[in-house]
N, C-alpha and C positions, 0 to 999 in steps of 0.2 A: 154876545158876539164871538169870541174866540172859540166858542163852542160850534157856530154856525158855521165859521170859515173851515172848522174841522171837516163837519159833517159834508161840505160843497168839495171840499180837496178830495175826502174820499168817494163820493158818488163819481166826481168827474175822473178819475183815476179807475174806480170800477168799471164805468163805460167804456174808457179806453181798454183796458184789457179783455173785456167781454167782446168787442168789437174785433179785436186783432185775433183772438180765437177762434170768433164766430166764423171769419173768412178764412181760416186755415181748414175748417170743419168743411164750409162749403166746396172747398177746393179739393176736399180729400187728401189732405197733407197733415202731415204730423203737426199736433197741436202747438209745439214752440218754435217752430221754423218760422223763417221770415215771410211774412205775408207779403211783403211788396217784390219780393224775387221774381223776377221774369224766369219764366218757363222756355226754355229755348225749343226753336222749331222741330229740331230732331227727337227730343223727348217726348213734344207733342204726338209727333207720327209714330214713336214706337208705340206710345200707349195706347193710339186709333189702331193700330194694327194688331196688338196683344187683344183687345176688347173685341175688333173682328174675327178674329182666330177664335174666340171663345164662343162668340155665340155663332159661329157657321158649325163648328164642333158640336153644339148642343142641335142644333137645327139636323146635323145629319144624326146624330144617335135619335131623335126623335123620330126623323123618316126609317130607319133602320127598325126601330121597335113596331110602326106602323105596319111594315113591310112584314115582319116577322108574325103578327096578328093574322094576315091574311092567308 
């Protein structure tokens, strides 16, 4: 019975740690950061702006290469 309780506690602990790490991976954050921390609106806007700039830059480069090829 003692061995069963140790296995059960280890299993529950492992599942909890795996879920915390999985949430951080899904949100593209460092593994050991707080998964329950709210990201501020300013940070979200900044990230969205950076992504938009990167995508538009790639589109401009692609268009420039297509024009040079003609």
